[in-house]
ROLUMKOL-847379 format. One line per 2 residues: their letters; for each residue y, z, x of N, C-alpha, C. Coordinates in steps of 0.02 Angstrom, whole numbers, plus 50000, padded with zeros to 5 digits. Atoms other than C-alpha are relative to their C-alpha. Last residue first. Example, Ala and Ser with C-alpha at 12.3 -4.5 7.8 and 13.67 -1.06 7.14 Angstrom:
REM ROLUMKOL-847379
SA	49941 49997 49958 49947 50357 50684 50055 50037 49961 | 49941 50000 50045 49775 50390 50615 50060 50000 50045
REM end
This chain:
REM ROLUMKOL-847379
YH	49991 50020 49934 59839 54847 55014 50044 49961 50014 | 50020 49920 49979 59856 54911 54837 50022 50016 50086
HK	49935 49966 49991 59937 54756 54792 49986 50083 50026 | 49955 50031 49951 59771 54661 54847 50076 50035 49989
AN	50024 49986 49938 59655 54784 54758 50048 49953 50044 | 49970 49911 49965 59761 54792 54603 49967 49991 50056
RL	49923 49980 50009 59743 54598 54597 50030 50052 50001 | 49977 50027 49902 59555 54600 54649 50090 49993 49990
EE	50032 49933 49943 59516 54736 54500 50023 49951 50065 | 49958 49959 49985 59641 54608 54374 49972 50055 50038
NT	49927 50032 49989 59541 54459 54426 50031 50040 49983 | 49973 50028 50030 59360 54547 54400 50076 49987 50015
QP	50045 50059 50055 59225 54616 54491 50034 49956 49944 | 49991 50007 50075 59330 54701 54629 49931 49964 49988
FK	49983 50052 49991 59205 54765 54770 50049 49978 49928 | 49959 50001 50052 59169 54951 54809 50032 49948 50000
KW	49983 50084 49987 59068 55001 54940 50014 49984 49941 | 49923 50017 49966 59019 55184 54937 50027 49931 50007
EN	49940 49959 50027 58901 55200 54814 50029 50024 50027 | 49973 50023 50069 58815 55041 54858 50048 50033 49965
AR	49926 50015 49989 58791 55113 55032 50039 49978 49935 | 49984 49998 50050 58638 55215 54979 50099 49954 49999
EY	50063 49988 50060 58488 55132 55067 50088 50006 49932 | 50008 50064 50021 58594 55059 55210 49989 50024 49933
IK	49940 50037 50020 58636 55232 55240 50004 49943 49959 | 49976 49955 50060 58448 55284 55252 50086 49972 49965
NS	50029 50027 50043 58424 55117 55349 49994 50067 49922 | 49978 50046 50034 58538 55177 55482 49974 49979 49901
VE	49957 49984 50037 58459 55339 55489 50062 49931 49977 | 49995 49979 50068 58306 55264 55510 50046 50000 49980
TI	50013 50034 50064 58356 55127 55633 49991 50053 49944 | 49949 50047 50030 58450 55260 55734 49980 49939 49956
IK	49950 49974 50027 58315 55390 55748 50063 49939 49986 | 50045 50020 50091 58172 55229 55788 50047 50068 49968
SV	49990 50060 50029 58306 55203 55942 49959 50006 49926 | 49921 50030 50025 58338 55383 55993 49981 49933 49954
TS	50001 49947 50037 58124 55398 56022 50092 50005 49957 | 50029 50035 50056 58125 55273 56102 49989 50013 49944
QH	49981 50064 50038 58238 55328 56221 49982 49979 49947 | 50012 50062 49960 58159 55495 56245 50024 49948 49977
IG	50040 50016 50039 58218 55662 56177 49993 49923 50028 | 50069 50007 50010 58272 55788 56300 49980 49976 49943
LD	50016 49964 50065 58462 55798 56236 49913 50014 50010 | 49957 49928 50020 58542 55736 56388 49977 50052 49959
EG	50014 49975 49911 58413 55602 56448 50032 50084 49979 | 50064 49973 49991 58412 55551 56243 49971 50052 50066
IG	49995 49946 50066 58583 55524 56233 49945 50055 50003 | 49979 49922 49978 58579 55458 56397 50018 50034 49960
SQ	50058 49972 49972 58453 55310 56326 50022 50079 50039 | 50060 49973 50027 58576 55273 56194 49941 50041 50057
FD	50006 49946 49941 58747 55278 56296 49928 50008 49970 | 50004 50009 49927 58820 55105 56269 49931 50046 50016
PD	50063 50023 50030 58838 55134 56084 49964 49980 50063 | 50004 50078 49931 58974 55242 56111 49924 49978 49999
GV	49943 49967 49938 59016 55347 55968 49993 49957 50045 | 49972 50049 50041 58875 55262 55844 50076 50026 50034
YR	50004 50075 49961 58765 55348 55975 50054 49969 49944 | 49962 49992 49912 58843 55520 55957 49980 49936 50016
LF	49930 50003 49957 58819 55498 55761 50030 49984 50065 | 49992 50067 50035 58634 55430 55766 50080 50008 50010
RK	50013 50047 49974 58601 55584 55860 50019 49932 50008 | 49964 49984 49937 58678 55710 55763 49990 49952 50050
MK	49950 50016 50049 58588 55635 55590 50061 50007 50087 | 49997 50079 50021 58428 55641 55663 50066 49968 49984
IE	49999 50026 49939 58464 55824 55724 49999 49911 50011 | 49942 49991 49971 58511 55870 55571 50010 49953 50065
NS	49962 50047 50036 58339 55776 55503 50076 49996 50027 | 49959 49980 50093 58255 55893 55600 50021 49935 49997
VA	49945 49985 50005 58140 55805 55768 50040 50006 49937 | 49978 50030 50058 57961 55858 55763 50095 50001 50012
GG	49933 50028 49969 57915 55933 55924 50025 49959 49964 | 49970 49949 49926 57763 56036 55856 50067 49992 50004
RT	50026 50002 49938 57752 55915 55696 50031 50059 50044 | 50005 49944 49973 57832 55956 55531 49950 50014 50036
DL	50049 49994 49936 57886 55796 55472 49995 50084 50028 | 50067 50015 50000 57947 55806 55284 49953 50002 50062
ND	50005 49990 49942 58145 55914 55321 49898 49987 49986 | 50034 49976 49962 58195 55925 55142 49974 49969 50055
DG	50016 49927 49960 58346 55971 55080 49950 50007 50030 | 50005 49943 50035 58423 55793 55052 49967 50078 50033
YF	50062 49964 49990 58409 55667 55187 49985 50059 49939 | 50039 50055 49990 58571 55566 55164 49943 50010 50000
YH	49988 50066 50047 58688 55683 55077 49946 49967 49997 | 50022 49987 50061 58611 55829 55176 49994 49943 49932
TI	50072 50011 49996 58644 55762 55338 49971 50002 49938 | 50034 50091 49999 58807 55690 55271 49935 50016 50054
WE	49994 50062 50072 58862 55862 55225 49956 49936 49995 | 50046 49976 50056 58785 55961 55380 50004 49967 49945
VN	50066 50021 49979 58884 55854 55508 49933 50003 49940 | 50013 50085 50008 59055 55869 55388 49927 49971 50033
EK	50011 50008 50092 59017 56058 55405 49981 49932 49996 | 50083 49983 50021 58988 56063 55607 49985 49987 49912
TF	50003 49957 49986 59148 55943 55625 49930 50020 49970 | 49986 49946 50074 59149 55769 55637 50000 50077 50032
RY	49939 50013 50022 59184 55647 55790 50019 50043 49901 | 49991 50035 50044 59009 55677 55860 50051 49971 49951
LV	50062 50024 50008 59011 55747 56018 50007 49953 49945 | 49984 50045 49949 59200 55779 56020 49918 49971 50022
KY	49937 50027 50002 59222 55873 55857 49987 49936 50062 | 50037 50052 50062 59027 55949 55871 50071 49943 50012
DR	50024 50072 49983 59085 56034 56051 49978 49939 49956 | 49940 50020 49971 59174 56197 55987 50003 49912 50014
ND	49968 50018 50037 59020 56234 55882 50054 49954 50025 | 49944 49976 50022 58921 56229 56019 50046 49970 49956
TV	49941 50062 50002 58776 56090 56022 50042 50082 49977 | 49981 49951 50055 58593 56191 56091 50068 49961 49990
KR	49948 49954 49994 58503 56075 56214 50049 50016 49915 | 49924 50013 50052 58354 56021 56162 50045 50054 50036
RK	49972 49972 50074 58214 56070 56300 50073 49958 49982 | 49931 49966 49967 58129 55940 56422 50034 50038 49927
PG	49951 50037 50010 57941 55906 56404 50068 50031 50001 | 50000 50008 50094 57835 55936 56525 50059 49982 49959
NR	49956 50033 50030 57833 55834 56702 50004 50015 49920 | 49962 50036 49951 57750 55929 56827 50070 49960 49961
IQ	49963 50060 50038 57630 56044 56727 50064 49979 50037 | 49910 49979 49998 57532 56148 56824 50004 49926 49974
NP	49984 49991 50081 57328 56160 56771 50076 49992 50009 | 50035 50024 50066 57251 56135 56968 50037 50043 49901
RL	49998 49960 50037 57364 56154 57119 49975 49985 49925 | 50052 50007 50037 57331 56005 57225 49982 50071 49951
LE	50016 50065 50053 57491 55955 57262 49936 50003 49957 | 49959 50012 50070 57559 56130 57298 49971 49928 49960
TM	50041 49947 50052 57409 56169 57394 50031 49996 49969 | 50076 50036 50028 57444 55974 57509 49982 50082 49940
VY	50008 50065 50041 57634 56035 57527 49950 49995 49976 | 49972 49968 50087 57592 56226 57584 50011 49938 49970
M	50047 49974 50026 57485 56145 57744 50032 50046 49898
REM end
């Protein structure tokens, strides 16, 4: 009888949202391959200061970058990343795409290819 009353209890949330875990400073290097300061810098570099999405359960830019870095460290772990951190796998997939696009937009600032024969010779000599 007790089981039936539990099943029939109104307004009971059985599968509510999962709480996101907070990362300790000592875990940053293991989880994201960077220190906390590096993750903050990378986030600011690619996203700037504003976090445009202000919905109640919105994922902050720093969390997006952390999920991306964690995925890059272990690409077979996409659903596990979401499960561990209270984010659905499809959200993790969207985050990975979004951050990848942000990196692609600024890639020319980091990639440098030799434009002249002299630059090409110097590059070959350097490596």
